[in-house]
Every structure is written in structure tokens, then in C-alpha cells.
N, C-alpha and C positions, 0 to 999 in steps of 0.2 A: 767437312770443315765441322770442329766442335768447340764451342767457346762461350763465354759470359759477355753479354752486350746489352749496355745500358745507358741511362741519363744522356740521352741527345735530345735537342730541339727538334722538331718536326719526326724526321722518321728515325727511328732506333738500328734499322738496317733493312736496306732494300738491295734488291738486283734488276737493274732494268737493261734493256737495250739489245745487242747483237753477243748475247754469251747463251753459253748450252751445257749441259751435263754436270751440274755443281749440284753437290749435296752439301746440307746444312744438318748435323745430326748432335743430339746430346747437349744443346746450347740453351741458354737463358735468354730471353729478350724481353726488356723490361722498362719499363716507367720512360715513356718518353716524355719529354718536356713541354713547358709552356701550354698554351690552350689547346694547342694541335694534338700532341701525345699519341703520337702513331707508331705501332709495330714497327710496320715496313709494306714496302711494295715488293710485289714479285709479279714482274710486267715484263718478260721475254719476248723478242721477235722471232726467236730462231730456233732454240732448244727448251731444254725442261730444268727444272728445279725440283728437286727432292726435298722434303722438310721433314725429319724423322724423328722420332723419340725428344722433342723439342719443348720447350715451355714458353708461352708467350704469357704476360703476366702485369697487370696493371698497366694498360696501353688502354686510352681511350679509345681508339679505333685501330683497324690495318691490322688485324692478328691472324694472318697478315688480309692483305688486299692481293688478289690474284688476277691476272690476264697472262693469257700464253698456255703452255704445258706444265703442268704441275701435280706433283705427288706431295699428298699431305697426310702423314701415315703415323700411328701411336704419339702423337702430341698430346699435351695439355694445355688448355686457355683458360688462364683464370681472371676472374675480375676485370674484364672488358667494359670499357664504356658507353656512353649513348650513341658513340659513332658506329659501333659494331664489331662483331667478334671476327669470323671467317667473311670477309667481303668476297661477294663472287662474282668478281668483274664487274659490274656497274659501268659496261662498256660497250660500244659498238666492235671493238675487235673480239675475235674467236678463242674461245678458251676449251682446253681440254685436260679434264683433272681426275684424279682417281682421290677420293675423301674416305680413308678406311679406319675404324677402328681408334679414333680420336675421343677424348672426353673434354667435354666444356662444362666450366664449374663457376656457375654465379657468384659474383662477390659484393660487396657494398657499394660498388660503383656500377654496377651491371643494372642495364634498364631497358635492354633490347634481347631478343632472341641471338640463339647463336651464330645462325647464318641470316645475312643480311643482303640484300641489293643484286638478286642474282635477274639472270633473264635467259631468253632463249638462246643467246650467242655464249653461254656457258655451259658446255658440254661436260655433265660430271658422272662418273660412277661412285656411287655411296653406298656405304656398309660400314653397319654397327658402330655409327657414332653414336657416344651416350651423353647425354645432358642432364646435369642437376641444377635445376633453377631455384630451389626453395631456401639456402643458404639457413640451414638450419642445423650446421655441423655434424652431420650425416652424409656418409655416401649413399644416398639412395634416390637416385634417379632412374632413367629409362632408356634405351637405345630409341633412337629417332625411327619412325616409321619414314616411308620414302613417300615424301607428299611435298606438294609446293608449298604448304602452310610452314612446314619445317625447313625445308631449304630454299625458300624464298625465288620461287620461279625459274631454278635452272632446268636445264634440258636433260632429263633423265638417261642414262645408258644402261642397258641391259647386260653389258660385257664390259669388263674394267680393261682398260689400256693397257697396253704390253710396254710396261714401264720397269725399268728394273729395282723392282721393289726390294724389300728387307727379306733375308731367307727365313726369318721366324718372325711370324706376323704376331703379334700378341693381343689378347682379347683387350678390350678399352680397360678393364679394371685392371688388368697385368700391366698395360701401359701405364696406368696412372702409378703403379706400385715401382715400376722401373726409372720413371722420370724423377722422383720423390727421391731414390736412393741414389741416383746415377747422374740427373743433367747438372750441366757445368764445371765448375772445378770442383768435383766431389770427393775427390782423395782427402781435402782438406779446405772444406768450405771457411771461408770469412765471416766475419760478423754479418755483412750485407746480404750474402748468399743464405745466411743460413735464417736470417728474418724474412726472406723473400720465400722460402720454402716451408717456414713456419705457417705464412698466411694461407699458402696453399691448402696445406693440412688444416687448416682451422674451417675449410669447407664454407665458405660464406661468410664467416665472422668476421675476418680481417682483412686487410686491404686498401689502397689508397691511391687514388690518381695524383701525381704531385706536378706542381709547376716551375720549380727552380730545384738546383741539386744540393742547397741547404736543407731540406727538407730529411727529417728521418725516413731511411736507415742512412741516409746519404750524408748528414750533417757532419759524423765523423765515421772514418771506418770501422770504430768499435776494437775492440782488444785483439792483438794478435799476438796469437800463442806462438811462445817463444821457445825455447832449448838450449842444450849444450853442444857447442859446436864441437865437431870431430876434430881431432888433433891435425893441423897443418903445418909442418917444422919449416918449410920452404914458403911458405904464405901464396901457392901459387892458385888455390881454389879446391885440389883436391885433396883428399884425407889422406894421412900416410898409411892407412890400413888398405886402402883402394889401390893408393901408388903399388905399394909392394906386391899386392896379388896381380898386377898386372904388368908387373915387369919394369915399374919405373921407379927413379931414385927418390924419395921422399925428401931429400936435402938439396934437391936442385929444382928451379923454376923452370919445369919444361912443360906448361899447360898448351903452350902454341905449336909443339912438336906433334909429328905424327909417328908414335913407336910402331904401331903395327901395321903403317901402311895402307890405310882402309880408306884415307883421303879426309877424315876426321881430324880435328886436331885432340891431342889428349884430354883436354877439358870437355869438349862435346862428348866423345864416348863417356866420359863420367857423368856428364849431365843426362846422356841418355839412357845409362843403365840405372838412373833412379826412377823411371817410368815403368 
């Protein structure tokens, strides 16, 4: 799944219970509301959740909070609050995680380290996680060494778990660049997403935890870029040029028909062609 997820009371996005084999990639998880302000829980009983090339930003805590089987790879976590960045279990339950090549950048709201509340029940393979806590506008942190001080008491594993990780594992700084360029609805970012990305690019200078959806950048959606609509003679939502190129009649409303017999309506084929 790739998406933008934000402005929720309590958890912005959580996965719990009897679920397995879920991937969240290239997704912005941001600004949980009220005093709780949580990124989310990843707590499965049976199977795994992979979080890849995603951005947790402006959540007080749970960026994410993990229990069970988890793969956390090439993500950016920015401006977490006092509740914690990546919370390693904090549980009597057993957890098994790969935490690899992520980047954690402190923001104005950050008051605790990147990893918190781990214990001996959280079994983790950790590799090349980058931490920049100084909020000086420059990406000049360091890769965390494998120590309980850095990873809050987890049970370190010498070999990574055999989870189906990404084919190309990016170095932390390359992952940062990839997330900045491509996370969320990046083909045409709206004003809100643009402000969030600019917060990350400030490298500690800007960012905020918010309590309700009336706070900027949510107080208005910001300007929406317009354009000139293509000619659509029959008003069926498909431009004349596209209809002609695909053997349709631009003078007949045939959006819900299936010209090529592929199981998708003509309008669905048009929409899919835009991606």
C-alpha cells in the first residue's frame, strides 16, 4: 500500500490482530491529533508487516510502536515528540524485527532518542540506522552503533531475519533523498504535503505537533493548481483525443461500456492510463 495518512485522533494508522503479509511503502504518516498524537501501532499476532521508504512526521509517539514480526527499511522519521520515535515493543509479547538503513532526524518537538522502550522480548537485527539529533539545518548525523544505549535494551540478532525485503536496499542518505523525492502522492503534491516535505528538508528547523485539524497547514488545503480541461464532447469524462486513439466514439457517452473486453469500464481504462 502507498498512501498519505494524516490528521487522526489517537492513532494515525495502525495494524493489529490476526493479519499477515502487509506492505506499507512510500507513504506519509503524519500529525496525529489531540494530546495523544500517535503515528500508529504495528502489532500482529500471526504474520508480518513491512514498512518501506515511508515518512513518519510530526507525531508525538509511536513512529511506529511495534510488536510481532516487523520489517522497517529505508524510512525517514522526523520530529517525533516526547513519547518516542520507533518504540521497540514495550511488551511481554515476543517481537522479531529487521530495522535497516533508516534515518531519524530530530525536529523542534523532539526530546527523546530515536529508539525507546525496548526490552529483551524484542529481538532485532539492526543495520546502518542514521541519527541526526542536532537540529542545525545540516544533515550531519551518524550511523548508530549496536548498543543498548542507542537501541534501548533490545535483544540484538547477529543475522537478519529472512523476510522478503526490498530488492534494492538503499544507503540511509540515499533513502532520505528517495523519500523526499517520491513519498506520498508525489506526482503532484498538494500544499499540505509540500509543507510537510519542506519541514523535513529544514533538517530540524521547522515542524510541529498539532492538536486539531484547524492548525496550519490543515486550516486550509492551500492553493490547488488548476489547468485547462481537455475537450470532451460527450461529457463522459474521457477526452476526445483519448477516445479516438482507443477506438471509441467521442460523441457517445460510453464511459461504462467495456470496448476492449478486459473487464474494466472504458472510464477505468482511461483513468489507469494516467498513472
